[in-house]
C-alpha positions as CSV (number, residue, x, y, z in Angstrom):
1,M,-172.9,112.6,33.3
2,K,-172.8,116.7,35.2
3,P,-176.1,119.1,35.5
4,L,-174.1,121.4,33.7
5,S,-173.4,119.4,31.0
6,S,-176.6,118.2,30.7
7,R,-176.9,121.7,30.3
8,V,-174.3,122.7,28.0
9,M,-175.9,120.0,25.4
10,E,-179.2,121.2,25.9
11,V,-178.2,124.3,24.6
12,F,-177.1,122.6,21.2
13,A,-180.7,120.9,21.5
14,A,-182.3,124.1,22.2
15,T,-180.2,126.0,18.8
16,G,-180.8,122.9,16.5
17,E,-177.1,124.0,15.6
18,D,-174.2,120.8,15.4
19,C,-171.3,123.6,15.7
20,L,-171.7,126.7,18.6
21,D,-169.0,128.5,20.5
22,L,-167.7,129.1,23.5
23,H,-168.8,132.7,23.2
24,M,-172.6,131.3,23.5
25,L,-172.1,128.1,25.4
26,F,-170.3,130.4,28.5
27,R,-174.1,131.6,28.1
28,V,-174.6,128.8,30.2
29,T,-173.9,130.3,32.9
30,G,-173.1,133.8,34.7
31,D,-170.5,136.4,34.0
32,G,-167.9,134.9,37.0
33,I,-165.1,134.0,36.9
34,K,-165.8,130.9,38.4
35,E,-168.7,130.2,36.7
36,R,-166.4,129.8,33.8
37,L,-164.4,128.4,34.5
38,H,-166.6,125.1,35.5
39,L,-168.2,125.5,32.2
40,L,-165.0,124.7,31.0
41,D,-164.9,121.6,32.8
42,A,-167.9,120.5,31.7
43,I,-167.1,121.2,28.0
44,D,-164.1,119.5,28.8
45,E,-165.9,116.6,30.1
46,L,-168.0,116.1,27.4
47,V,-164.8,115.9,24.9
48,R,-163.3,113.7,27.1
49,I,-166.8,110.9,26.7
50,G,-166.5,111.5,23.4
51,M,-170.1,113.5,22.8
52,L,-168.3,117.0,21.5
53,D,-165.2,117.8,19.8
54,A,-163.1,120.4,20.4
55,C,-162.8,122.6,16.3
56,G,-160.0,125.1,17.4
57,D,-160.6,128.6,17.3
58,E,-162.7,128.2,20.1
59,F,-166.0,126.3,17.8
60,Y,-167.0,122.6,19.9
61,A,-169.1,120.4,18.0
62,L,-171.6,117.5,18.5
63,T,-170.2,114.2,17.2
64,E,-171.7,111.4,16.0
65,K,-172.1,110.1,18.9
66,A,-173.9,112.8,21.1
67,K,-176.6,113.2,17.2
68,S,-177.2,109.7,17.9
69,G,-178.6,110.3,21.5
70,S,-175.9,107.3,23.0
71,P,-176.2,107.7,26.6
72,A,-172.9,109.6,28.1
């Protein structure tokens, strides 16, 4: 898992929430377009490896795999 993807997972852990919106996750990066694009890539990676589910309306939720602490 890439470092930025790990930081996204840390946001879920820090908030104690199972579902967060994209705007909350943007706080992981700076305000620049490049940073936000990298964050979107990290989220795509987490969805691809089964750690997050896209829930629509820019929300992402932890999967059971993520909640159980399974390695990526």
